[in-house]
Backbone as XML, in Angstrom:
<?xml version="1.0"?>
<chain id="A" units="angstrom">
  <residue number="1" name="UNK">
    <atom name="N" x="0.720" y="-13.794" z="-1.105"/>
    <atom name="CA" x="1.162" y="-14.071" z="-2.682"/>
    <atom name="C" x="2.363" y="-14.207" z="-2.633"/>
  </residue>
  <residue number="2" name="UNK">
    <atom name="N" x="2.863" y="-15.319" z="-3.299"/>
    <atom name="CA" x="4.717" y="-15.858" z="-3.277"/>
    <atom name="C" x="5.295" y="-14.949" z="-4.520"/>
  </residue>
  <residue number="3" name="UNK">
    <atom name="N" x="6.558" y="-14.587" z="-3.898"/>
    <atom name="CA" x="7.528" y="-14.144" z="-4.736"/>
    <atom name="C" x="8.786" y="-13.910" z="-4.683"/>
  </residue>
  <residue number="4" name="UNK">
    <atom name="N" x="9.611" y="-13.705" z="-5.759"/>
    <atom name="CA" x="10.699" y="-13.947" z="-5.694"/>
    <atom name="C" x="11.695" y="-13.031" z="-5.553"/>
  </residue>
  <residue number="5" name="UNK">
    <atom name="N" x="11.276" y="-12.263" z="-4.642"/>
    <atom name="CA" x="12.425" y="-10.627" z="-4.802"/>
    <atom name="C" x="13.441" y="-11.061" z="-4.003"/>
  </residue>
  <residue number="6" name="UNK">
    <atom name="N" x="13.314" y="-12.130" z="-2.664"/>
    <atom name="CA" x="14.693" y="-12.137" z="-2.396"/>
    <atom name="C" x="16.104" y="-12.556" z="-3.108"/>
  </residue>
  <residue number="7" name="UNK">
    <atom name="N" x="15.649" y="-13.349" z="-4.048"/>
    <atom name="CA" x="16.455" y="-13.866" z="-5.158"/>
    <atom name="C" x="16.742" y="-13.008" z="-6.151"/>
  </residue>
  <residue number="8" name="UNK">
    <atom name="N" x="16.065" y="-12.184" z="-6.303"/>
    <atom name="CA" x="16.113" y="-11.103" z="-7.291"/>
    <atom name="C" x="17.236" y="-9.793" z="-6.740"/>
  </residue>
  <residue number="9" name="UNK">
    <atom name="N" x="16.764" y="-9.578" z="-5.384"/>
    <atom name="CA" x="17.767" y="-8.607" z="-4.631"/>
    <atom name="C" x="19.316" y="-9.479" z="-4.637"/>
  </residue>
  <residue number="10" name="UNK">
    <atom name="N" x="19.525" y="-10.886" z="-4.351"/>
    <atom name="CA" x="20.645" y="-11.305" z="-4.252"/>
    <atom name="C" x="21.137" y="-11.290" z="-5.705"/>
  </residue>
  <residue number="11" name="UNK">
    <atom name="N" x="20.672" y="-11.151" z="-7.222"/>
    <atom name="CA" x="21.029" y="-10.955" z="-8.271"/>
    <atom name="C" x="21.896" y="-9.813" z="-8.345"/>
  </residue>
  <residue number="12" name="UNK">
    <atom name="N" x="21.050" y="-8.789" z="-7.572"/>
    <atom name="CA" x="21.376" y="-7.490" z="-8.026"/>
    <atom name="C" x="22.558" y="-6.830" z="-6.882"/>
  </residue>
  <residue number="13" name="UNK">
    <atom name="N" x="22.449" y="-7.561" z="-5.934"/>
    <atom name="CA" x="23.685" y="-7.379" z="-4.920"/>
    <atom name="C" x="23.096" y="-5.990" z="-3.662"/>
  </residue>
  <residue number="14" name="UNK">
    <atom name="N" x="21.413" y="-6.222" z="-3.896"/>
    <atom name="CA" x="21.110" y="-4.876" z="-2.876"/>
    <atom name="C" x="20.442" y="-5.908" z="-2.067"/>
  </residue>
  <residue number="15" name="UNK">
    <atom name="N" x="20.610" y="-4.685" z="-0.779"/>
    <atom name="CA" x="19.844" y="-5.133" z="0.782"/>
    <atom name="C" x="18.449" y="-4.955" z="0.466"/>
  </residue>
  <residue number="16" name="UNK">
    <atom name="N" x="17.547" y="-5.429" z="1.684"/>
    <atom name="CA" x="16.273" y="-4.645" z="1.925"/>
    <atom name="C" x="16.151" y="-3.279" z="2.097"/>
  </residue>
  <residue number="17" name="UNK">
    <atom name="N" x="17.112" y="-2.378" z="2.652"/>
    <atom name="CA" x="16.870" y="-1.331" z="2.679"/>
    <atom name="C" x="17.235" y="-0.370" z="1.128"/>
  </residue>
  <residue number="18" name="UNK">
    <atom name="N" x="18.235" y="-0.845" z="0.131"/>
    <atom name="CA" x="18.789" y="-0.508" z="-1.175"/>
    <atom name="C" x="17.178" y="-0.396" z="-1.678"/>
  </residue>
  <residue number="19" name="UNK">
    <atom name="N" x="16.361" y="-1.541" z="-1.727"/>
    <atom name="CA" x="15.485" y="-1.820" z="-2.457"/>
    <atom name="C" x="14.490" y="-0.812" z="-1.950"/>
  </residue>
  <residue number="20" name="UNK">
    <atom name="N" x="14.007" y="-0.695" z="-0.668"/>
    <atom name="CA" x="12.982" y="0.179" z="0.073"/>
    <atom name="C" x="13.435" y="1.426" z="-0.057"/>
  </residue>
  <residue number="21" name="UNK">
    <atom name="N" x="14.597" y="1.752" z="-0.219"/>
    <atom name="CA" x="14.798" y="3.313" z="-1.035"/>
    <atom name="C" x="14.585" y="3.500" z="-2.576"/>
  </residue>
  <residue number="22" name="UNK">
    <atom name="N" x="15.178" y="2.403" z="-2.989"/>
    <atom name="CA" x="14.688" y="2.605" z="-4.871"/>
    <atom name="C" x="13.375" y="2.926" z="-4.980"/>
  </residue>
  <residue number="23" name="UNK">
    <atom name="N" x="12.462" y="2.259" z="-4.197"/>
    <atom name="CA" x="10.563" y="2.119" z="-4.507"/>
    <atom name="C" x="9.870" y="3.184" z="-3.671"/>
  </residue>
  <residue number="24" name="UNK">
    <atom name="N" x="10.578" y="3.769" z="-2.841"/>
    <atom name="CA" x="10.297" y="4.767" z="-1.547"/>
    <atom name="C" x="9.596" y="4.496" z="-0.927"/>
  </residue>
  <residue number="25" name="UNK">
    <atom name="N" x="9.638" y="3.395" z="-0.142"/>
    <atom name="CA" x="8.941" y="2.337" z="1.187"/>
    <atom name="C" x="10.067" y="2.088" z="1.981"/>
  </residue>
  <residue number="26" name="UNK">
    <atom name="N" x="9.605" y="1.533" z="3.186"/>
    <atom name="CA" x="10.312" y="1.190" z="4.376"/>
    <atom name="C" x="11.075" y="-0.301" z="4.100"/>
  </residue>
  <residue number="27" name="UNK">
    <atom name="N" x="11.890" y="-0.409" z="4.687"/>
    <atom name="CA" x="12.630" y="-1.515" z="4.641"/>
    <atom name="C" x="11.582" y="-2.688" z="5.321"/>
  </residue>
  <residue number="28" name="UNK">
    <atom name="N" x="10.973" y="-2.183" z="6.503"/>
    <atom name="CA" x="10.058" y="-3.309" z="6.897"/>
    <atom name="C" x="8.890" y="-3.712" z="5.960"/>
  </residue>
  <residue number="29" name="UNK">
    <atom name="N" x="8.565" y="-2.688" z="5.058"/>
    <atom name="CA" x="7.253" y="-3.237" z="4.072"/>
    <atom name="C" x="8.392" y="-4.148" z="2.935"/>
  </residue>
  <residue number="30" name="UNK">
    <atom name="N" x="9.431" y="-3.854" z="2.921"/>
    <atom name="CA" x="9.903" y="-5.069" z="1.754"/>
    <atom name="C" x="10.099" y="-6.414" z="2.611"/>
  </residue>
  <residue number="31" name="UNK">
    <atom name="N" x="10.562" y="-6.314" z="3.839"/>
    <atom name="CA" x="10.652" y="-7.418" z="4.586"/>
    <atom name="C" x="9.142" y="-7.879" z="4.669"/>
  </residue>
  <residue number="32" name="UNK">
    <atom name="N" x="8.656" y="-7.579" z="5.003"/>
    <atom name="CA" x="7.047" y="-8.292" z="4.828"/>
    <atom name="C" x="6.139" y="-8.739" z="3.510"/>
  </residue>
  <residue number="33" name="UNK">
    <atom name="N" x="6.806" y="-8.096" z="2.798"/>
    <atom name="CA" x="6.454" y="-8.610" z="1.287"/>
    <atom name="C" x="7.379" y="-9.844" z="0.989"/>
  </residue>
  <residue number="34" name="UNK">
    <atom name="N" x="8.850" y="-9.856" z="1.364"/>
    <atom name="CA" x="9.424" y="-11.217" z="1.081"/>
    <atom name="C" x="8.724" y="-12.100" z="1.697"/>
  </residue>
  <residue number="35" name="UNK">
    <atom name="N" x="8.540" y="-12.177" z="2.950"/>
    <atom name="CA" x="7.945" y="-12.937" z="3.765"/>
    <atom name="C" x="6.233" y="-13.483" z="3.931"/>
  </residue>
  <residue number="36" name="UNK">
    <atom name="N" x="5.614" y="-13.080" z="2.553"/>
    <atom name="CA" x="4.710" y="-13.387" z="2.146"/>
    <atom name="C" x="3.516" y="-12.513" z="3.430"/>
  </residue>
  <residue number="37" name="UNK">
    <atom name="N" x="3.592" y="-11.734" z="4.154"/>
    <atom name="CA" x="2.828" y="-11.367" z="5.191"/>
    <atom name="C" x="1.982" y="-10.157" z="4.428"/>
  </residue>
  <residue number="38" name="UNK">
    <atom name="N" x="2.339" y="-9.536" z="3.723"/>
    <atom name="CA" x="1.805" y="-7.990" z="3.371"/>
    <atom name="C" x="1.869" y="-8.260" z="1.667"/>
  </residue>
  <residue number="39" name="UNK">
    <atom name="N" x="0.532" y="-8.109" z="0.640"/>
    <atom name="CA" x="0.523" y="-7.910" z="-0.610"/>
    <atom name="C" x="0.811" y="-6.419" z="-0.940"/>
  </residue>
  <residue number="40" name="UNK">
    <atom name="N" x="1.448" y="-6.232" z="-1.835"/>
    <atom name="CA" x="2.103" y="-4.871" z="-2.133"/>
    <atom name="C" x="0.847" y="-4.302" z="-3.295"/>
  </residue>
  <residue number="41" name="UNK">
    <atom name="N" x="0.448" y="-3.217" z="-2.833"/>
    <atom name="CA" x="-0.509" y="-2.534" z="-3.829"/>
    <atom name="C" x="0.025" y="-2.554" z="-5.021"/>
  </residue>
  <residue number="42" name="UNK">
    <atom name="N" x="-0.908" y="-2.270" z="-5.935"/>
    <atom name="CA" x="-0.545" y="-2.369" z="-7.595"/>
    <atom name="C" x="0.018" y="-1.609" z="-8.090"/>
  </residue>
  <residue number="43" name="UNK">
    <atom name="N" x="0.389" y="-0.186" z="-7.330"/>
    <atom name="CA" x="1.389" y="0.798" z="-7.738"/>
    <atom name="C" x="2.711" y="0.530" z="-7.330"/>
  </residue>
  <residue number="44" name="UNK">
    <atom name="N" x="3.003" y="-0.299" z="-5.990"/>
    <atom name="CA" x="3.933" y="-0.834" z="-5.748"/>
    <atom name="C" x="4.718" y="-2.154" z="-6.313"/>
  </residue>
  <residue number="45" name="UNK">
    <atom name="N" x="3.893" y="-2.868" z="-6.778"/>
    <atom name="CA" x="4.108" y="-3.855" z="-7.200"/>
    <atom name="C" x="4.402" y="-3.762" z="-9.119"/>
  </residue>
  <residue number="46" name="UNK">
    <atom name="N" x="4.271" y="-2.768" z="-9.557"/>
    <atom name="CA" x="4.148" y="-1.800" z="-10.579"/>
    <atom name="C" x="5.994" y="-1.203" z="-10.252"/>
  </residue>
  <residue number="47" name="UNK">
    <atom name="N" x="6.349" y="-0.716" z="-9.773"/>
    <atom name="CA" x="7.507" y="-0.490" z="-9.319"/>
    <atom name="C" x="8.337" y="-1.297" z="-8.795"/>
  </residue>
  <residue number="48" name="UNK">
    <atom name="N" x="8.036" y="-2.493" z="-8.401"/>
    <atom name="CA" x="8.874" y="-3.165" z="-8.008"/>
    <atom name="C" x="9.205" y="-3.924" z="-9.488"/>
  </residue>
  <residue number="49" name="UNK">
    <atom name="N" x="8.494" y="-4.328" z="-10.259"/>
    <atom name="CA" x="8.923" y="-4.900" z="-11.611"/>
    <atom name="C" x="9.278" y="-3.925" z="-12.444"/>
  </residue>
  <residue number="50" name="UNK">
    <atom name="N" x="8.901" y="-2.697" z="-12.369"/>
    <atom name="CA" x="9.935" y="-1.471" z="-13.170"/>
    <atom name="C" x="11.572" y="-1.679" z="-13.069"/>
  </residue>
  <residue number="51" name="UNK">
    <atom name="N" x="11.693" y="-1.682" z="-11.038"/>
    <atom name="CA" x="13.033" y="-1.743" z="-10.789"/>
    <atom name="C" x="13.736" y="-3.012" z="-11.219"/>
  </residue>
  <residue number="52" name="UNK">
    <atom name="N" x="13.067" y="-3.893" z="-11.315"/>
    <atom name="CA" x="13.707" y="-5.462" z="-11.724"/>
    <atom name="C" x="14.332" y="-5.688" z="-13.233"/>
  </residue>
  <residue number="53" name="UNK">
    <atom name="N" x="13.106" y="-4.845" z="-13.598"/>
    <atom name="CA" x="13.361" y="-4.600" z="-15.503"/>
    <atom name="C" x="12.558" y="-6.015" z="-15.875"/>
  </residue>
  <residue number="54" name="UNK">
    <atom name="N" x="11.460" y="-6.125" z="-15.406"/>
    <atom name="CA" x="10.107" y="-7.331" z="-16.070"/>
    <atom name="C" x="9.041" y="-6.902" z="-15.404"/>
  </residue>
  <residue number="55" name="UNK">
    <atom name="N" x="7.946" y="-8.083" z="-15.663"/>
    <atom name="CA" x="6.693" y="-8.035" z="-15.685"/>
    <atom name="C" x="6.494" y="-8.351" z="-13.984"/>
  </residue>
  <residue number="56" name="UNK">
    <atom name="N" x="5.437" y="-7.383" z="-13.701"/>
    <atom name="CA" x="4.615" y="-8.107" z="-12.498"/>
    <atom name="C" x="4.435" y="-9.665" z="-12.291"/>
  </residue>
  <residue number="57" name="UNK">
    <atom name="N" x="4.093" y="-10.417" z="-13.177"/>
    <atom name="CA" x="3.644" y="-11.831" z="-13.153"/>
    <atom name="C" x="5.249" y="-12.431" z="-13.273"/>
  </residue>
  <residue number="58" name="UNK">
    <atom name="N" x="6.166" y="-11.827" z="-13.398"/>
    <atom name="CA" x="7.450" y="-12.644" z="-13.411"/>
    <atom name="C" x="8.085" y="-12.482" z="-11.622"/>
  </residue>
  <residue number="59" name="UNK">
    <atom name="N" x="7.609" y="-11.594" z="-10.936"/>
    <atom name="CA" x="7.826" y="-11.416" z="-9.687"/>
    <atom name="C" x="6.917" y="-12.184" z="-8.984"/>
  </residue>
  <residue number="60" name="UNK">
    <atom name="N" x="5.618" y="-11.980" z="-8.976"/>
    <atom name="CA" x="4.542" y="-12.595" z="-8.085"/>
    <atom name="C" x="3.615" y="-13.491" z="-8.862"/>
  </residue>
  <residue number="61" name="UNK">
    <atom name="N" x="3.197" y="-14.615" z="-8.103"/>
    <atom name="CA" x="2.188" y="-15.346" z="-8.425"/>
    <atom name="C" x="1.288" y="-15.973" z="-6.985"/>
  </residue>
  <residue number="62" name="UNK">
    <atom name="N" x="-0.085" y="-15.826" z="-7.298"/>
    <atom name="CA" x="-0.931" y="-16.144" z="-6.417"/>
    <atom name="C" x="-0.450" y="-17.318" z="-5.500"/>
  </residue>
  <residue number="63" name="UNK">
    <atom name="N" x="-0.655" y="-17.264" z="-4.116"/>
    <atom name="CA" x="-0.479" y="-18.657" z="-3.264"/>
    <atom name="C" x="-1.343" y="-19.458" z="-3.236"/>
  </residue>
  <residue number="64" name="UNK">
    <atom name="N" x="-1.153" y="-20.868" z="-3.136"/>
    <atom name="CA" x="-1.920" y="-21.866" z="-3.182"/>
    <atom name="C" x="-2.621" y="-22.188" z="-1.826"/>
  </residue>
</chain>
């Protein structure tokens, strides 16, 4: 699943570790999501959207 988490982190000045702490996962989980090697659970997707103040659909889109 494609995502724009790296761009959103850059805009907020957060590291992967900062974001991981904010949504209560490991830095490795954030890295795997960003590299499109892991699709987050629906609960985590909602937490990420809430953290960035947007909708899930604004962050994630299906891979082609």
